[in-house]
Wavefront OBJ file of the C-alpha trace (Angstrom):
o trace
v -21.749 -27.266 155.089
v -18.451 -28.815 154.093
v -16.512 -27.581 151.099
v -15.713 -30.148 148.458
v -12.095 -30.882 147.714
v -11.554 -29.245 144.323
v -7.936 -30.200 143.840
v -7.429 -30.445 140.094
v -6.353 -33.761 138.710
v -2.952 -33.847 137.068
v -2.994 -32.749 133.450
v -2.422 -35.409 130.844
v -0.885 -32.778 128.598
v 1.492 -29.915 129.115
v 2.014 -27.097 126.626
v 5.064 -27.874 124.517
v 5.223 -31.550 125.420
v 6.384 -34.025 122.781
v 3.355 -35.424 120.972
v 4.922 -38.553 119.530
v 4.301 -40.497 122.744
v 0.547 -39.778 122.732
v -1.965 -42.042 121.028
v -4.479 -40.676 118.533
v -7.160 -41.098 121.206
v -5.104 -39.114 123.722
v -4.452 -36.363 121.175
v -8.159 -36.096 120.340
v -9.071 -36.064 124.036
v -6.516 -33.316 124.621
v -7.953 -31.285 121.729
v -11.427 -31.566 123.304
v -10.146 -30.560 126.739
v -8.147 -27.628 125.402
v -11.072 -26.518 123.229
v -13.341 -26.416 126.274
v -10.682 -24.498 128.207
v -10.318 -21.978 125.369
v -14.080 -21.391 125.430
v -13.973 -20.917 129.221
v -11.144 -18.389 128.845
v -13.006 -16.499 126.111
v -16.107 -16.297 128.309
v -14.034 -15.019 131.239
v -12.361 -12.398 129.034
v -15.737 -11.250 127.690
v -17.181 -10.986 131.190
v -14.160 -9.045 132.458
v -14.269 -6.699 129.459
v -17.961 -6.041 130.089
v -17.178 -5.289 133.724
v -14.360 -2.907 132.756
v -16.553 -1.189 130.174
v -19.303 -0.706 132.749
v -16.814 0.734 135.243
v -15.357 3.051 132.583
v -18.837 4.262 131.669
v -19.685 4.863 135.320
v -16.493 6.689 136.239
v -15.596 8.402 132.951
v -15.448 12.161 132.857
v -18.246 13.690 130.832
l 1 2 3 4 5 6 7 8 9 10 11 12 13 14 15 16 17 18 19 20 21 22 23 24 25 26 27 28 29 30 31 32 33 34 35 36 37 38 39 40 41 42 43 44 45 46 47 48 49 50 51 52 53 54 55 56 57 58 59 60 61 62
């Protein structure tokens, strides 16, 4: 089974970039993309915290 090429496409937005060159449509698209990324990061943080809490409970001194 061949692995798919998962090279990310270049970002249309970089943190701190000047916004005056973006159209309203591009700004709204960027907001949607960043919102989805924030949700993904929150989910990852929650999952990692749950994992750490489980490990702490397992290995904590009683």
